[in-house]
C-alpha positions, 0 to 999 in steps of 0.5 A: 874214626882212629885207629892202630895198624900192627907192624908188619914185622910181628907177623914175619915168618909165622909158623904155617902161614906162608900166604899172601896178605890182601887187602881192601878198603871198607867203610869205617862208619865214620866217613873214612875207610878201614883197611881190611886184610885177607887171605886168598888162595887157590883159583880166582874163578873157582867156587868160593869158600869164606872162612870167618873166624871168631874170637879172639882169633884171626885168619891164622885160625884156618892155616891147617884148611886153606891149602887142602881147600886150594888144592882141591880146586876151590878159592879160600878167602879168610879175612880178618875181622876189623879189630883182629889180625893184620886189619885196622884195630879203631882205638875207642870201645864205642866204635865196635858194634854189632851192626859195624861188624856186620857192616864191615864184612858185608862190604868186604864180600861187596868190594871183593865181588864174591859171589855163590859163596859158600860160608864156614863160620865158627864163634863171633864169626857165626854171629857176623856170617849168619846176619850177613847171609840172611839179609843178603841171601843172593850172595851164597849158596850154602853154609856150614857152621862150626861151634857157632850160632844167632843168639837173639838175647832169649836164650839162657846163655851157658855157664861157660859162656857168662864165666868167660864174659865176665872174665873178658871185661875185668882181667887187667891184662887179655892173654890172647895166645893163651885164651886160644890155647885153653879153648883147644883139645890139643896143646899148642906150640910156643911158636903157635900161641905167639902168633895168635899174639902177634896181632896185638903188641900190647893191651891198646891194641886188644880193643876189638877183641875184649869187646866182642863178649860184651856184644853178644845179644843175652837180653830180648832188648839188647841193641842187636836182638831185633835184627837178629830175630829177623835173620832167623825168620829168613833162616827158618826159611832157608832151603839152601845146603846148611850143615853143622860141624860142631865139635864135642868138647866146646862147653860153650856151643854144645848142643847148639847144632840141633837149635840149626838142624831142626829150624832150618829147612836146608839142614835136612839130609845134610851129613852133620857130624861131631867132630870127636876130640876138638874143642872150641877151635876145632879148626885148630884142633881138627882143621884138616878134617873139617877141610876134607868135609867142606870139599865134600859138601861143596862138590855134593851140592 
């Protein structure tokens, strides 16, 4: 599998991101490996909080949450999905499939030997993370979801998502930093927007970012639909704690928390909350509030 690797100098002196880089090799699916980057802060023997980002962000999205989690005595692990951040970026569009993303994240969990994981996932982090948790439940102690879900192709997709998918496939340039800025309730500084752009020196590095919207199952015969339906059968029996932390200003996922609360047994009696004054990228808008909620979630279970 041919891939690109973003030069390290692109990541120097990013605001609010002082974390050391860690890397692990995961199978690429073609007989070789890809290098996957992750942040790993806090005591190595502490309870693990696995933070999975979505589209088109990277672990920089968690920079406000990682320090308070680590300071609370938890181990905050935030990987960059393949195609994003400091991780390798396959060149060919066909190299990106939903199944491969699930496999890459599971390989990451295996190779970093994460156990009793508290998963926090948002956007595509949820589409991948919920699959991994459902397929390997022994590895996970609890789940928290912010602005995410697990579509099976049978749901009516929002107009906001359909418009986003069309834009992502048709726009000549894919302005990652500007996309994230528009997905926040707060105004991002020029320096922060540039940090979100850092992994992508030019359009050739954005194949994975462009691929994600088209990989969301929108019909029952989508290639990923059957596997997602099987994952839902596991989630409908999931009695470990599951917490929803959805924001009040996200047109794409608004209301999705009710599906999880209604269908997952482990969601009963949990302190679900709507995060006020936050949009799609609620980690950017209310990162410290989310970290505090996760700390309480881990400590109270």
